[in-house]
N, C-alpha and C positions, 0 to 999 in steps of 0.2 A: 506494499499499501504505498504508493508516493506522499510525501509531506511535503508541501511547498513551501517555499520561504517568501513568503508575504509579509505583510504588516499584520494586517487581519488575523492571520494564522498565530501570530505572533503574541498579539491581541486576544487571541481565543485563548490562548494557556495561560493567559493571565500571569506573563513572564515578561520582562522587559529586559531586551538583550542588548539597547542602548547604552546602558551603564557599561559594560564589558568594553566599549571604547576608550574609556576613561579612565580606568585602571589596566596596572602593568604588572608584571613579574620580573623579578630579576635572577637571571640566571649565572652563577657564577660557574665560568669554566675555564680552571688553572690560572691563568694570566687575563683573562679578559670577561666581562660580565656584559650579558645580552641582554636587552630589556625588551619584552614583547608584549602589546595591549593581547588582554583577554580574549577579545575577539580575532586574534590573530593563531588561537590556539586552536587545532583541529582536537589532538586527544594527546594525553600523559600516559606513559606507562612504565610501570615498575620491574627491574629487573635487578634481583638481589638491592645492594644498596644504592643503585643510580636509577635515578628518574630521566627519562626519555621524554623530551617534550617536542611532538610532532605538531607542525605549522605551516600556515598557508604561503608562509616568504620562503622557504628553504627544503629542498628536499632532503637532506641530514638532517636529523631532528638533532635539538643542543642536548646534553646530559647533565646533570649536577645530582649532587648527593642530598637526601631529605624524605623523608619518610611519605608515602603515598598519603596517608593517616592526614598528617598535616598540612599537605596541599589541597586535599579534597576538603576540611573545614575552611580552608581560606575563598576556594572557588566556588563552595556550596550554591552562596547567595548570589551568583552571577552566572545559573543555567550549567553547571559541569555536573554531570551524574555518572556515579562509581556504578561500571558494567558489569564487573569482575573482578576477581581478586588483585587484579592487576594494573588495572584500566580505568580510568577516569575520562569521559565524551564533554566535549562541549556540545551541548544538545541543539544549538544554533546551527550545526553542519550536519545532523541527523536528516537525510533525504528519504528513506526506505526503512520501514520495518517489515522484518520477514517472519512471521513468529511462526513458520513452521523448521526453521532452522534456527530460531535464535538469535537473529544477526540483525544487525542494523548497517545500514551502507552509510556512509558520507559523502557529502558533495564534490570530494575529490576522487570518487569511486573505490574508497579502500570498504573493506568489507569487517567489521568487529564482533566477535561471539558474545553473545550476551549470556552469563551464567543466569541457571533455570530460577533460582532466589531475586534475581534483580530484573528479571524479565517484567513483571507484574508493575515494580517502581516505574520502569519506562513508558510501559503502558500507560501509566496513569497520568506521567508528566504532560503525554501529549493529548488524552481522548477524558482526562479528569477537569 
């Protein structure tokens, strides 16, 4: 079921994604600090001690050391939802839900698996 990226759809979901543009995440990698607006982050994935930040500007993800739980609490009010034990997704970029496979597809054509426990919360985000 495709989900349109329209202002009406965002209003229907009772969520204001415009707040993402003014908030930024500082990602410190060795000697550099990259600053990304929340609305540029498509999803975050945790592997061991590292969190990889996938974004709209760069094909290579940024990485830094921080707990996904900390990041989740920081980003929760801005439309980011946990879809499984190691991924946090910016719901602004979700364009399709596949209930049979428990997958979401992002605007950049990446498909991510949603855990069974999180599937209901993802559905509620869009349909409640």
